[in-house]
A tleap script that builds the chain and sets N, CA, C and O, in Angstrom:
source leaprc.protein.ff14SB
mol = sequence {
  NMET SER LEU ARG SER ASP ARG LYS GLU PHE
  PHE LYS VAL ASN GLY ASP ALA ARG LYS LEU
  PHE SER PHE GLN ASP LEU LYS VAL TRP GLN
  LYS SER VAL GLY PHE ALA GLU LYS VAL ILE
  ARG THR ILE GLY GLU LEU ASP THR PRO ARG
  LYS HIE TYR ARG LEU ILE GLU GLN LEU GLU
  ALA ALA SER THR SER VAL SER MET ASN THR
  CYS PRO VAL CLYS
}
set mol.1.N position { -30.411 7.857 -74.050 }
set mol.1.CA position { -30.130 7.913 -73.422 }
set mol.1.C position { -29.371 9.924 -73.519 }
set mol.1.O position { -28.404 9.927 -74.281 }
set mol.2.N position { -29.539 10.754 -73.180 }
set mol.2.CA position { -29.568 11.935 -73.847 }
set mol.2.C position { -28.358 12.460 -73.456 }
set mol.2.O position { -28.241 12.078 -72.291 }
set mol.3.N position { -27.268 13.195 -73.781 }
set mol.3.CA position { -26.423 13.310 -72.843 }
set mol.3.C position { -25.709 14.508 -73.696 }
set mol.3.O position { -24.570 14.945 -73.533 }
set mol.4.N position { -26.696 14.920 -74.655 }
set mol.4.CA position { -26.474 16.314 -74.511 }
set mol.4.C position { -26.561 17.328 -74.033 }
set mol.4.O position { -26.888 16.691 -73.031 }
set mol.5.N position { -26.604 18.436 -73.688 }
set mol.5.CA position { -26.180 19.996 -73.371 }
set mol.5.C position { -26.853 20.717 -74.032 }
set mol.5.O position { -27.133 20.741 -75.231 }
set mol.6.N position { -27.178 21.476 -72.970 }
set mol.6.CA position { -27.966 22.566 -73.323 }
set mol.6.C position { -27.493 24.354 -72.523 }
set mol.6.O position { -27.890 25.285 -71.821 }
set mol.7.N position { -26.152 23.700 -73.488 }
set mol.7.CA position { -25.593 25.374 -72.513 }
set mol.7.C position { -24.674 25.968 -73.882 }
set mol.7.O position { -23.822 25.429 -74.588 }
set mol.8.N position { -25.141 27.012 -73.880 }
set mol.8.CA position { -25.046 27.822 -74.947 }
set mol.8.C position { -23.645 28.505 -74.990 }
set mol.8.O position { -23.672 29.407 -74.152 }
set mol.9.N position { -22.476 28.461 -75.589 }
set mol.9.CA position { -21.309 29.119 -75.569 }
set mol.9.C position { -20.949 29.790 -76.733 }
set mol.9.O position { -20.959 29.410 -77.905 }
set mol.10.N position { -20.433 31.487 -75.918 }
set mol.10.CA position { -19.290 32.139 -76.982 }
set mol.10.C position { -17.870 32.348 -76.596 }
set mol.10.O position { -17.174 32.230 -75.588 }
set mol.11.N position { -17.737 32.736 -77.920 }
set mol.11.CA position { -15.823 33.808 -77.901 }
set mol.11.C position { -16.526 34.374 -79.631 }
set mol.11.O position { -17.256 34.051 -80.568 }
set mol.12.N position { -15.415 35.669 -78.958 }
set mol.12.CA position { -15.274 36.454 -80.024 }
set mol.12.C position { -13.643 36.445 -80.946 }
set mol.12.O position { -12.587 36.006 -80.490 }
set mol.13.N position { -13.813 36.955 -82.092 }
set mol.13.CA position { -12.556 37.001 -82.448 }
set mol.13.C position { -13.241 37.813 -83.029 }
set mol.13.O position { -14.408 37.817 -83.420 }
set mol.14.N position { -11.528 39.277 -83.093 }
set mol.14.CA position { -11.820 40.408 -84.035 }
set mol.14.C position { -13.323 41.462 -83.566 }
set mol.14.O position { -13.559 42.471 -84.229 }
set mol.15.N position { -14.279 41.038 -82.313 }
set mol.15.CA position { -14.598 41.676 -82.107 }
set mol.15.C position { -16.190 40.845 -81.854 }
set mol.15.O position { -16.998 40.720 -80.934 }
set mol.16.N position { -16.044 40.396 -83.279 }
set mol.16.CA position { -17.371 38.995 -83.982 }
set mol.16.C position { -17.852 38.079 -82.886 }
set mol.16.O position { -17.440 36.927 -83.027 }
set mol.17.N position { -18.584 38.276 -81.874 }
set mol.17.CA position { -19.089 36.625 -81.020 }
set mol.17.C position { -19.344 35.338 -82.770 }
set mol.17.O position { -19.640 35.390 -83.964 }
set mol.18.N position { -18.900 34.248 -81.535 }
set mol.18.CA position { -19.049 32.589 -82.793 }
set mol.18.C position { -20.081 32.375 -81.413 }
set mol.18.O position { -20.280 32.912 -80.324 }
set mol.19.N position { -20.468 31.496 -82.031 }
set mol.19.CA position { -21.248 30.222 -80.596 }
set mol.19.C position { -20.428 28.889 -81.266 }
set mol.19.O position { -20.353 28.270 -82.328 }
set mol.20.N position { -19.656 28.892 -79.369 }
set mol.20.CA position { -18.783 27.782 -79.911 }
set mol.20.C position { -19.584 25.778 -79.780 }
set mol.20.O position { -18.543 25.648 -80.424 }
set mol.21.N position { -19.837 25.257 -79.719 }
set mol.21.CA position { -20.604 24.043 -79.961 }
set mol.21.C position { -20.084 22.970 -79.647 }
set mol.21.O position { -18.947 22.665 -80.006 }
set mol.22.N position { -21.015 22.048 -78.753 }
set mol.22.CA position { -20.029 20.832 -77.938 }
set mol.22.C position { -19.808 19.257 -78.997 }
set mol.22.O position { -20.082 19.131 -80.191 }
set mol.23.N position { -19.269 18.290 -78.110 }
set mol.23.CA position { -18.859 17.066 -78.829 }
set mol.23.C position { -19.912 16.957 -78.629 }
set mol.23.O position { -20.147 16.771 -77.436 }
set mol.24.N position { -20.584 16.977 -79.136 }
set mol.24.CA position { -22.471 16.430 -78.423 }
set mol.24.C position { -22.970 17.122 -79.691 }
set mol.24.O position { -23.704 16.289 -80.221 }
set mol.25.N position { -22.939 18.380 -80.554 }
set mol.25.CA position { -23.014 18.163 -81.840 }
set mol.25.C position { -22.708 17.621 -83.185 }
set mol.25.O position { -23.329 17.588 -84.247 }
set mol.26.N position { -21.753 17.282 -82.858 }
set mol.26.CA position { -20.625 16.635 -83.719 }
set mol.26.C position { -21.516 15.034 -84.775 }
set mol.26.O position { -21.512 14.036 -84.054 }
set mol.27.N position { -22.071 14.798 -85.976 }
set mol.27.CA position { -22.979 13.480 -85.645 }
set mol.27.C position { -21.960 12.795 -85.670 }
set mol.27.O position { -22.425 11.671 -85.477 }
set mol.28.N position { -20.711 12.660 -85.789 }
set mol.28.CA position { -19.935 11.573 -85.469 }
set mol.28.C position { -20.142 11.462 -84.472 }
set mol.28.O position { -20.814 10.437 -84.586 }
set mol.29.N position { -20.146 11.705 -83.204 }
set mol.29.CA position { -20.159 11.288 -81.952 }
set mol.29.C position { -21.787 10.602 -81.959 }
set mol.29.O position { -22.180 9.473 -81.664 }
set mol.30.N position { -22.314 11.493 -82.305 }
set mol.30.CA position { -24.818 10.759 -81.934 }
set mol.30.C position { -24.076 9.385 -82.181 }
set mol.30.O position { -23.909 8.490 -81.352 }
set mol.31.N position { -23.490 9.426 -84.074 }
set mol.31.CA position { -24.086 7.702 -84.596 }
set mol.31.C position { -23.071 6.701 -84.003 }
set mol.31.O position { -23.215 5.480 -83.939 }
set mol.32.N position { -21.221 7.992 -83.259 }
set mol.32.CA position { -20.992 6.096 -82.526 }
set mol.32.C position { -21.779 6.074 -81.746 }
set mol.32.O position { -22.448 5.056 -81.926 }
set mol.33.N position { -22.315 6.919 -80.486 }
set mol.33.CA position { -22.683 6.849 -79.037 }
set mol.33.C position { -24.194 5.761 -79.734 }
set mol.33.O position { -23.802 4.594 -79.733 }
set mol.34.N position { -25.566 5.840 -80.236 }
set mol.34.CA position { -25.697 5.546 -80.651 }
set mol.34.C position { -25.484 3.948 -81.340 }
set mol.34.O position { -26.379 3.121 -81.166 }
set mol.35.N position { -24.315 3.606 -82.078 }
set mol.35.CA position { -24.023 2.411 -81.924 }
set mol.35.C position { -23.044 1.538 -81.185 }
set mol.35.O position { -22.803 0.369 -81.484 }
set mol.36.N position { -22.674 1.998 -80.507 }
set mol.36.CA position { -22.415 1.144 -78.740 }
set mol.36.C position { -23.501 1.179 -78.721 }
set mol.36.O position { -23.877 0.106 -79.195 }
set mol.37.N position { -24.654 1.998 -78.355 }
set mol.37.CA position { -25.472 1.544 -76.846 }
set mol.37.C position { -26.565 -0.506 -78.142 }
set mol.37.O position { -27.260 -1.379 -77.623 }
set mol.38.N position { -26.186 -0.399 -79.580 }
set mol.38.CA position { -26.872 -0.950 -79.740 }
set mol.38.C position { -25.988 -1.899 -78.954 }
set mol.38.O position { -26.288 -2.380 -77.862 }
set mol.39.N position { -24.839 -2.124 -79.641 }
set mol.39.CA position { -23.273 -3.498 -79.707 }
set mol.39.C position { -24.026 -3.397 -78.056 }
set mol.39.O position { -24.790 -4.351 -77.909 }
set mol.40.N position { -24.000 -2.872 -77.351 }
set mol.40.CA position { -23.962 -3.380 -76.056 }
set mol.40.C position { -25.650 -4.273 -75.336 }
set mol.40.O position { -25.779 -5.299 -74.666 }
set mol.41.N position { -26.797 -3.161 -75.949 }
set mol.41.CA position { -27.807 -4.133 -76.229 }
set mol.41.C position { -27.509 -5.950 -76.578 }
set mol.41.O position { -27.383 -6.883 -75.784 }
set mol.42.N position { -27.462 -5.920 -78.508 }
set mol.42.CA position { -26.851 -7.362 -78.503 }
set mol.42.C position { -26.545 -7.999 -77.522 }
set mol.42.O position { -27.049 -8.955 -76.933 }
set mol.43.N position { -25.513 -7.285 -77.363 }
set mol.43.CA position { -24.209 -7.925 -76.555 }
set mol.43.C position { -25.167 -9.325 -75.137 }
set mol.43.O position { -24.899 -10.468 -74.769 }
set mol.44.N position { -26.281 -8.309 -74.805 }
set mol.44.CA position { -26.993 -8.338 -73.520 }
set mol.44.C position { -28.130 -9.834 -72.974 }
set mol.44.O position { -28.500 -10.487 -71.998 }
set mol.45.N position { -28.295 -9.649 -74.801 }
set mol.45.CA position { -29.172 -10.157 -75.340 }
set mol.45.C position { -28.433 -12.467 -75.953 }
set mol.45.O position { -28.933 -13.554 -75.662 }
set mol.46.N position { -27.602 -12.231 -76.510 }
set mol.46.CA position { -26.334 -12.957 -76.250 }
set mol.46.C position { -26.679 -13.871 -75.276 }
set mol.46.O position { -26.718 -13.467 -74.114 }
set mol.47.N position { -27.060 -15.567 -75.635 }
set mol.47.CA position { -26.649 -16.265 -74.642 }
set mol.47.C position { -25.164 -17.827 -74.572 }
set mol.47.O position { -25.330 -19.043 -74.671 }
set mol.48.N position { -23.760 -16.947 -74.352 }
set mol.48.CA position { -22.995 -16.845 -74.197 }
set mol.48.C position { -22.020 -17.968 -73.609 }
set mol.48.O position { -21.784 -17.572 -72.468 }
set mol.49.N position { -21.220 -19.371 -73.844 }
set mol.49.CA position { -20.891 -19.955 -72.375 }
set mol.49.C position { -19.517 -18.392 -72.271 }
set mol.49.O position { -19.232 -17.423 -72.975 }
set mol.50.N position { -19.023 -19.010 -70.909 }
set mol.50.CA position { -18.124 -17.828 -70.213 }
set mol.50.C position { -16.470 -18.386 -71.244 }
set mol.50.O position { -16.045 -17.317 -71.684 }
set mol.51.N position { -15.915 -19.046 -71.521 }
set mol.51.CA position { -15.901 -18.593 -72.483 }
set mol.51.C position { -14.786 -17.606 -73.987 }
set mol.51.O position { -13.689 -17.184 -74.354 }
set mol.52.N position { -16.552 -17.820 -74.344 }
set mol.52.CA position { -16.583 -15.819 -75.367 }
set mol.52.C position { -16.656 -14.503 -74.257 }
set mol.52.O position { -16.905 -13.367 -74.661 }
set mol.53.N position { -16.377 -14.846 -72.629 }
set mol.53.CA position { -16.395 -13.583 -72.284 }
set mol.53.C position { -15.199 -12.407 -72.657 }
set mol.53.O position { -15.347 -11.247 -73.043 }
set mol.54.N position { -14.213 -13.030 -72.438 }
set mol.54.CA position { -12.647 -11.939 -72.511 }
set mol.54.C position { -13.383 -11.403 -74.651 }
set mol.54.O position { -13.089 -10.233 -74.900 }
set mol.55.N position { -13.976 -11.962 -75.585 }
set mol.55.CA position { -14.305 -11.438 -76.789 }
set mol.55.C position { -15.873 -9.783 -76.445 }
set mol.55.O position { -15.973 -8.747 -77.103 }
set mol.56.N position { -16.634 -10.167 -75.410 }
set mol.56.CA position { -17.307 -9.876 -75.555 }
set mol.56.C position { -17.045 -8.174 -74.723 }
set mol.56.O position { -17.810 -7.222 -74.885 }
set mol.57.N position { -15.976 -8.159 -73.980 }
set mol.57.CA position { -15.364 -6.933 -72.412 }
set mol.57.C position { -14.939 -6.684 -74.933 }
set mol.57.O position { -15.231 -5.596 -75.429 }
set mol.58.N position { -14.598 -7.325 -75.463 }
set mol.58.CA position { -12.890 -6.230 -76.523 }
set mol.58.C position { -14.188 -5.459 -77.513 }
set mol.58.O position { -14.172 -4.303 -77.936 }
set mol.59.N position { -15.704 -6.913 -77.790 }
set mol.59.CA position { -16.610 -5.680 -78.266 }
set mol.59.C position { -16.812 -4.263 -77.791 }
set mol.59.O position { -16.581 -3.246 -78.445 }
set mol.60.N position { -17.233 -4.333 -76.675 }
set mol.60.CA position { -18.037 -3.392 -75.562 }
set mol.60.C position { -16.968 -2.567 -76.287 }
set mol.60.O position { -17.216 -1.884 -77.281 }
set mol.61.N position { -15.785 -2.677 -75.729 }
set mol.61.CA position { -14.579 -1.593 -75.528 }
set mol.61.C position { -14.298 -0.822 -76.939 }
set mol.61.O position { -14.232 0.394 -77.119 }
set mol.62.N position { -14.125 -2.059 -78.049 }
set mol.62.CA position { -14.378 -0.969 -79.435 }
set mol.62.C position { -15.262 0.169 -80.240 }
set mol.62.O position { -15.122 1.218 -80.870 }
set mol.63.N position { -16.617 -1.080 -79.630 }
set mol.63.CA position { -17.756 0.293 -80.199 }
set mol.63.C position { -17.701 1.268 -79.456 }
set mol.63.O position { -17.587 2.308 -80.105 }
set mol.64.N position { -17.726 1.392 -78.535 }
set mol.64.CA position { -17.678 2.645 -77.156 }
set mol.64.C position { -15.746 3.901 -77.359 }
set mol.64.O position { -15.305 5.014 -77.071 }
set mol.65.N position { -15.282 2.407 -78.135 }
set mol.65.CA position { -13.920 3.696 -78.431 }
set mol.65.C position { -13.969 5.687 -79.442 }
set mol.65.O position { -13.422 6.695 -78.993 }
set mol.66.N position { -14.555 5.628 -80.401 }
set mol.66.CA position { -14.877 6.361 -81.789 }
set mol.66.C position { -15.790 7.275 -80.015 }
set mol.66.O position { -14.970 8.105 -79.623 }
set mol.67.N position { -16.765 7.283 -79.285 }
set mol.67.CA position { -16.953 8.685 -78.707 }
set mol.67.C position { -16.371 9.179 -78.097 }
set mol.67.O position { -16.019 10.358 -78.142 }
set mol.68.N position { -15.951 7.779 -76.829 }
set mol.68.CA position { -15.094 7.984 -75.926 }
set mol.68.C position { -13.269 8.917 -76.785 }
set mol.68.O position { -12.713 9.550 -75.888 }
set mol.69.N position { -12.548 9.010 -78.037 }
set mol.69.CA position { -11.801 9.640 -78.285 }
set mol.69.C position { -12.505 10.783 -79.301 }
set mol.69.O position { -12.087 11.173 -80.392 }
set mol.70.N position { -13.511 11.118 -78.694 }
set mol.70.CA position { -13.757 12.547 -80.126 }
set mol.70.C position { -14.284 13.326 -79.215 }
set mol.70.O position { -14.798 14.372 -79.613 }
set mol.71.N position { -14.295 12.942 -77.413 }
set mol.71.CA position { -15.213 13.826 -76.379 }
set mol.71.C position { -13.894 15.107 -75.605 }
set mol.71.O position { -12.666 15.195 -75.602 }
set mol.72.N position { -14.592 15.587 -75.261 }
set mol.72.CA position { -12.489 15.963 -74.656 }
set mol.72.C position { -12.402 15.888 -73.383 }
set mol.72.O position { -13.266 16.037 -72.519 }
set mol.73.N position { -11.154 15.613 -73.303 }
set mol.73.CA position { -11.236 15.632 -71.501 }
set mol.73.C position { -10.170 16.611 -70.992 }
set mol.73.O position { -9.270 17.122 -71.658 }
set mol.74.N position { -10.378 16.739 -69.983 }
set mol.74.CA position { -10.782 17.424 -68.514 }
set mol.74.C position { -9.342 16.822 -67.716 }
set mol.74.O position { -9.146 17.069 -66.526 }
savepdb mol mol.pdb
quit
């Protein structure tokens, strides 16, 4: 999954141009997305009875929470 943006943005502080970075550049975001992908892939391979469905939903939600809370809200 490639969620990287190639868009370069700059802002000026006292006449000095500085590059803005995207949340996708943050290591914590990159690692949390990788972790969530692994959890979801592992869950997909499980052969569990229906009674564990809510637990699986909670695992998926918890594994995606870091990346979802790191990215900005528009």
